[in-house]
C-alpha positions as CSV (number, residue, x, y, z in Angstrom):
1,X,79.3,-85.8,113.3
2,X,79.9,-88.4,110.6
3,X,81.7,-85.8,108.5
4,X,84.2,-84.9,111.5
5,X,84.4,-88.9,112.0
6,X,85.8,-89.1,108.2
7,X,88.0,-86.4,108.5
8,X,89.6,-87.8,111.7
9,X,90.0,-91.4,109.8
10,X,91.7,-89.8,106.8
11,X,94.0,-87.7,109.3
12,X,94.8,-91.0,110.9
13,X,95.5,-92.6,107.6
14,X,97.8,-89.9,106.6
15,X,99.7,-90.0,110.2
16,X,100.1,-93.8,109.4
17,X,101.3,-93.4,106.2
18,X,103.8,-90.7,107.0
19,X,105.1,-92.8,110.1
20,X,105.5,-96.0,107.5
21,X,107.8,-93.5,105.4
22,X,109.6,-91.8,108.3
23,X,112.6,-93.9,108.2
24,X,115.5,-91.4,107.3
25,X,117.1,-91.8,104.0
26,X,113.9,-92.0,102.0
27,X,111.9,-89.9,99.9
28,X,109.4,-90.3,97.1
29,X,112.3,-90.3,94.4
30,X,115.2,-91.2,96.2
31,X,117.3,-93.8,98.6
32,X,120.4,-92.6,100.4
33,X,123.0,-95.3,101.3
34,X,126.3,-94.5,103.1
35,X,129.8,-96.0,103.1
36,X,132.8,-95.5,105.1
37,X,136.0,-96.6,103.9
38,X,139.7,-96.1,103.3
39,X,140.2,-94.0,100.2
40,X,143.9,-92.7,100.6
41,X,147.0,-94.7,101.9
42,X,148.0,-98.3,101.9
43,X,144.8,-99.7,102.0
44,X,143.2,-96.9,99.9
45,X,142.9,-99.1,96.7
46,X,140.7,-101.4,98.3
47,X,138.0,-98.7,99.3
48,X,138.5,-97.0,96.2
49,X,137.9,-100.0,93.8
50,X,134.8,-100.9,95.9
51,X,133.3,-97.5,95.7
52,X,133.9,-97.3,92.4
53,X,132.1,-100.4,91.5
54,X,129.1,-99.7,93.8
55,X,128.8,-96.1,92.5
56,X,128.6,-97.5,89.1
57,X,126.1,-100.4,89.8
58,X,123.8,-97.8,91.3
59,X,124.3,-95.6,88.4
60,X,123.0,-98.4,86.2
61,X,120.3,-99.0,88.1
62,X,119.1,-95.4,88.4
63,X,119.6,-95.3,84.3
64,X,116.9,-97.8,84.2
65,X,114.6,-96.6,86.6
66,X,115.8,-96.8,90.1
67,X,114.4,-98.9,92.5
68,X,110.5,-98.9,92.7
69,X,110.8,-95.4,90.9
70,X,113.3,-94.1,93.5
71,X,116.9,-93.1,92.6
72,X,119.9,-94.4,94.6
73,X,122.4,-91.9,96.3
74,X,125.7,-93.0,97.7
75,X,127.3,-90.9,100.4
76,X,131.0,-92.0,100.8
77,X,133.3,-90.8,103.4
78,X,137.1,-91.7,103.7
79,X,138.1,-93.3,107.1
80,X,141.7,-93.8,106.3
81,X,141.3,-97.5,107.7
82,X,141.3,-95.8,111.3
83,X,138.6,-97.4,113.5
84,X,137.6,-94.2,115.3
85,X,137.2,-92.4,112.1
86,X,135.1,-95.1,110.8
87,X,132.8,-94.6,113.9
88,X,132.8,-90.9,113.5
89,X,132.0,-91.3,110.0
90,X,129.2,-93.8,111.0
91,X,127.7,-91.0,113.2
92,X,128.0,-88.4,110.7
93,X,126.4,-90.7,107.8
94,X,123.4,-91.6,110.3
95,X,123.0,-87.9,111.6
96,X,124.0,-85.7,109.4
97,X,123.4,-87.2,106.1
98,X,120.2,-89.2,107.3
99,X,121.2,-92.3,105.5
100,X,118.7,-95.5,105.1
101,X,121.5,-98.1,105.3
102,X,125.0,-98.7,104.9
103,X,127.2,-100.5,102.5
104,X,131.0,-101.5,102.0
105,X,132.6,-100.8,105.1
106,X,136.6,-102.2,105.1
107,X,138.7,-103.7,107.8
108,X,138.0,-105.6,111.3
109,X,138.6,-102.9,113.6
110,X,136.8,-100.5,111.6
111,X,133.4,-102.7,111.1
112,X,133.8,-103.4,114.9
113,X,134.1,-99.8,115.9
114,X,131.5,-98.8,113.4
115,X,129.2,-101.5,114.4
116,X,128.8,-99.9,117.8
117,X,127.3,-96.9,116.5
118,X,125.0,-98.5,113.6
119,X,123.8,-101.3,115.9
120,X,122.8,-98.8,118.8
121,X,120.9,-96.7,115.7
122,X,119.4,-99.9,114.3
123,X,120.9,-99.1,111.0
124,X,121.4,-102.1,108.6
125,X,125.4,-102.4,107.2
126,X,125.7,-104.7,104.1
127,X,129.1,-106.0,102.9
128,X,131.6,-105.3,105.4
129,X,135.4,-106.2,104.4
130,X,136.1,-108.4,107.2
131,X,136.3,-112.0,108.3
132,X,136.7,-111.8,111.8
133,X,134.4,-114.6,113.7
134,X,134.2,-111.8,116.7
135,X,132.0,-110.2,114.4
136,X,129.8,-112.9,112.9
137,X,129.3,-115.0,116.0
138,X,126.6,-114.4,117.7
139,X,125.2,-112.8,114.7
140,X,124.6,-109.0,115.1
141,X,121.2,-107.9,113.7
142,X,122.3,-105.3,111.9
143,X,125.6,-106.6,110.3
144,X,125.3,-108.7,107.0
145,X,128.7,-110.3,105.9
146,X,129.1,-110.9,102.0
147,X,132.2,-112.8,102.0
148,X,133.6,-116.1,104.0
149,X,135.3,-115.7,107.5
150,X,139.0,-116.0,108.1
151,X,138.4,-119.5,109.4
152,X,136.8,-120.6,106.2
153,X,139.7,-119.3,104.3
154,X,142.5,-120.9,106.4
155,X,140.3,-124.1,106.5
156,X,140.4,-124.3,102.9
157,X,144.0,-123.4,102.8
158,X,144.8,-126.3,105.3
159,X,142.6,-128.6,103.1
160,X,144.4,-128.0,100.2
161,X,148.1,-128.3,101.9
162,X,146.9,-131.8,103.2
163,X,145.8,-133.3,99.7
164,X,149.5,-132.7,98.4
165,X,151.0,-134.4,101.3
166,X,152.0,-131.2,103.5
167,X,151.5,-131.9,107.0
168,X,153.8,-129.5,109.0
169,X,152.1,-126.5,108.8
170,X,153.0,-123.2,111.2
171,X,150.9,-120.1,111.5
172,X,151.8,-116.5,111.9
173,X,148.9,-114.5,112.9
174,X,148.2,-111.1,114.1
175,X,147.1,-110.7,117.9
176,X,143.7,-109.6,117.2
177,X,140.2,-110.8,115.8
178,X,141.6,-111.1,112.7
179,X,144.4,-113.0,113.3
180,X,142.9,-115.2,115.9
181,X,140.0,-116.0,113.5
182,X,142.6,-117.3,111.1
183,X,144.4,-119.3,113.4
184,X,141.1,-120.8,114.5
185,X,140.4,-122.2,110.9
186,X,144.1,-123.6,110.8
187,X,143.9,-125.3,114.0
188,X,140.4,-126.7,113.1
189,X,141.6,-128.0,109.5
190,X,144.5,-129.8,111.0
191,X,142.5,-131.5,114.1
192,X,140.2,-133.1,111.2
193,X,143.2,-135.1,110.3
194,X,144.6,-135.7,113.7
195,X,147.3,-132.8,113.3
196,X,148.3,-129.4,114.8
197,X,150.4,-126.7,113.9
198,X,154.0,-127.3,114.5
199,X,154.4,-123.6,115.5
200,X,152.0,-120.5,115.9
201,X,153.5,-117.2,116.4
202,X,151.5,-113.6,117.2
203,X,152.8,-110.5,116.2
204,X,151.3,-107.4,117.6
205,X,149.1,-105.0,115.3
206,X,151.2,-102.5,113.6
207,X,154.6,-104.1,114.8
208,X,157.2,-105.2,112.2
209,X,159.5,-106.9,114.8
210,X,159.2,-110.1,113.3
211,X,162.6,-111.8,114.7
212,X,161.0,-113.9,117.7
213,X,158.3,-115.3,115.2
214,X,160.7,-116.0,112.4
215,X,163.3,-117.7,114.7
216,X,160.5,-119.9,116.7
217,X,158.9,-121.0,113.2
218,X,162.2,-121.7,111.6
219,X,163.3,-123.8,114.5
220,X,160.0,-125.9,113.7
221,X,161.2,-126.4,110.1
222,X,157.8,-126.4,108.5
223,X,156.6,-127.5,105.2
224,X,154.0,-124.7,105.2
225,X,153.4,-121.3,106.9
226,X,149.7,-120.0,106.8
227,X,150.0,-115.8,107.4
228,X,147.1,-114.2,108.8
229,X,148.8,-111.1,108.8
230,X,148.9,-107.8,106.7
231,X,151.6,-107.4,104.0
232,X,154.5,-105.3,105.6
233,X,155.0,-107.8,108.5
234,X,154.3,-110.7,106.5
235,X,157.1,-109.6,104.0
236,X,159.6,-108.8,106.6
237,X,158.9,-112.3,108.2
238,X,159.7,-114.1,105.0
239,X,162.8,-111.9,104.6
240,X,164.1,-113.3,108.0
241,X,162.9,-116.9,107.1
242,X,165.3,-116.9,104.0
243,X,168.1,-115.3,105.9
244,X,167.7,-118.2,108.4
245,X,167.7,-120.8,105.4
246,X,164.1,-121.8,105.6
247,X,161.7,-121.6,102.2
248,X,158.5,-123.3,103.1
249,X,155.4,-122.8,101.1
250,X,153.9,-119.6,102.2
251,X,149.9,-118.8,101.9
252,X,148.1,-115.6,103.0
253,X,144.6,-114.8,103.5
254,X,142.5,-112.6,101.1
255,X,143.0,-109.2,102.9
256,X,146.8,-109.4,103.3
257,X,147.1,-106.8,100.7
258,X,148.3,-108.5,97.8
259,X,149.3,-105.5,95.1
260,X,151.4,-103.9,98.3
261,X,153.1,-107.5,99.1
262,X,154.2,-107.9,95.5
263,X,155.4,-104.0,95.2
264,X,157.4,-104.8,98.4
265,X,158.8,-108.2,97.4
266,X,159.1,-107.7,93.6
267,X,159.6,-111.3,92.1
268,X,160.2,-112.8,95.5
269,X,156.3,-112.9,96.0
270,X,156.2,-115.2,93.1
271,X,154.7,-118.6,94.6
272,X,152.9,-117.3,97.5
273,X,149.4,-118.7,97.8
274,X,146.5,-116.7,98.5
275,X,142.9,-117.4,99.5
276,X,140.2,-115.4,97.9
277,X,136.6,-114.9,98.9
278,X,135.2,-113.7,95.5
279,X,135.3,-115.6,92.1
280,X,138.3,-115.0,89.9
281,X,137.4,-111.4,88.5
282,X,139.4,-111.8,84.8
283,X,137.3,-115.1,83.9
284,X,133.8,-114.2,82.5
285,X,132.4,-117.8,82.8
286,X,130.8,-116.6,86.2
287,X,127.7,-114.6,85.5
288,X,128.2,-112.1,88.3
289,X,132.0,-111.5,87.2
290,X,130.6,-111.0,83.6
291,X,128.3,-108.4,84.8
292,X,130.9,-106.8,86.7
293,X,133.3,-106.6,83.8
294,X,130.3,-105.2,81.8
295,X,130.1,-102.4,84.5
296,X,133.7,-100.9,83.8
297,X,133.3,-101.1,79.7
298,X,136.2,-98.4,79.2
299,X,138.4,-100.3,81.4
300,X,140.9,-103.2,80.2
301,X,141.6,-106.4,82.6
302,X,144.3,-104.5,84.4
303,X,141.0,-102.5,86.0
304,X,139.5,-105.6,87.1
305,X,140.0,-106.8,90.9
306,X,138.8,-108.8,93.9
307,X,137.8,-105.5,95.7
308,X,136.0,-104.3,92.8
309,X,134.0,-107.5,92.4
310,X,133.1,-107.5,96.2
311,X,131.7,-103.8,95.5
312,X,129.6,-104.9,92.9
313,X,128.3,-108.0,94.7
314,X,127.7,-105.8,97.8
315,X,125.6,-103.5,95.5
316,X,123.9,-105.9,93.8
317,X,122.6,-107.5,97.1
318,X,121.6,-104.2,98.3
319,X,119.5,-103.5,95.3
320,X,118.0,-107.0,95.4
321,X,117.0,-106.6,99.1
322,X,115.5,-103.3,98.4
323,X,113.6,-104.4,95.5
324,X,112.1,-107.2,97.5
325,X,110.7,-104.5,100.1
326,X,108.5,-102.6,97.4
327,X,107.5,-99.1,98.0
328,X,107.2,-99.2,101.8
329,X,110.9,-99.0,103.1
330,X,111.7,-99.2,106.5
331,X,115.1,-100.5,108.0
332,X,113.2,-103.2,109.9
333,X,112.0,-104.7,107.0
334,X,115.1,-104.4,105.1
335,X,116.7,-106.9,108.0
336,X,113.7,-109.1,107.6
337,X,114.0,-109.4,103.9
338,X,117.9,-109.9,103.9
339,X,117.0,-112.7,106.8
340,X,114.9,-114.3,104.6
341,X,117.3,-114.7,101.6
342,X,118.1,-118.4,101.7
343,X,120.7,-119.5,99.2
344,X,120.2,-116.3,97.3
345,X,121.9,-116.2,93.7
346,X,123.7,-113.2,92.8
347,X,124.8,-115.0,89.3
348,X,126.9,-117.7,90.3
349,X,127.8,-116.3,93.7
350,X,125.4,-117.2,96.4
351,X,124.7,-115.5,99.9
352,X,122.6,-117.4,102.5
353,X,121.1,-115.5,105.7
354,X,118.5,-116.4,108.4
355,X,117.8,-114.9,111.7
356,X,120.8,-116.5,113.7
357,X,123.4,-116.3,110.9
358,X,124.4,-113.5,108.9
359,X,127.4,-115.0,107.4
360,X,126.2,-114.7,104.1
361,X,129.0,-116.8,101.7
362,X,131.4,-119.5,102.7
363,X,133.0,-119.5,99.2
364,X,136.9,-119.5,99.0
365,X,139.0,-120.1,96.1
366,X,142.6,-120.4,96.1
367,X,145.3,-118.4,93.7
368,X,149.1,-118.4,93.5
369,X,151.1,-115.3,92.7
370,X,152.5,-115.9,89.4
371,X,155.3,-114.5,87.2
372,X,155.2,-110.5,86.6
373,X,152.9,-110.2,90.2
374,X,149.7,-111.7,88.4
375,X,147.3,-113.4,90.5
376,X,146.7,-117.0,89.1
377,X,144.2,-119.9,89.8
């Protein structure tokens, strides 16, 4: 009888042990993570640069022994910056590839669409390229932002404008969660000084018909226009404003698509201000930037990018969280560990989480497009 009890206890311990290790994507030797992002088309560079940095950091970690002896494996699928494909890829990553967690999604609508899938499956996603407040408030238990929100970006832009005496500010914003979050930041920033936008015009997602917006904003004669819109409508809007004889300062948020904007406008892009949510990737005084640059030893400075740095920061955060888990990895514990990261230093770039706040960072830097299309501080 005693022998049977010992056997049953051993069997019970084995079952508990298996249950603890039962979360998909985890074996004794590996941790599988998933990513869905655009790898082709107008926004393909963002996804590719992020994927390159994430993969390179994981390879570096693997070469040093992995995480608690487990090798990191990344499964990356192309969603073409399309929300439906992002959701389909997420189902495939969770169902077919059995990933443990997700990293590096791109785009407000793509993250929103995918979040319905991974939230239902209770799979955490770290580091989506989105600043929409609708994806941040209230906090989704399974979405952990790394970058600042659009409201943070536009508030910082307005603060800078006010310090140099610009008070007549207009807003061009896309009529979705992306644009409305940016508008909210402008309104908030101006309100603190008893001001309001002199004009605020919405443009529909995917539309290049900027005539009404340009006419209304030109009529208001702003000193500056904050553009919370992609590069194509932004470029068309500025073209129409020049034709109307208006030459205000133009400022755009980090997701405008700066390389594409420069390719469309050439030297006319010079002087456009840009908010950034990562440190300047060409200056190695910040430790995390220096680490990122060393990750690409064969590259010259032209290979560095904000998107690449964001991918590196995202990958480093994931690894830091996994290391805190020890050998007993579960998705629920990953969420708990992330929510316990208060003022976590990733090398001069800090993130801060709690159960009620998954915003991560509120870091915003301001840059300008200089001669030859170089982004300068």
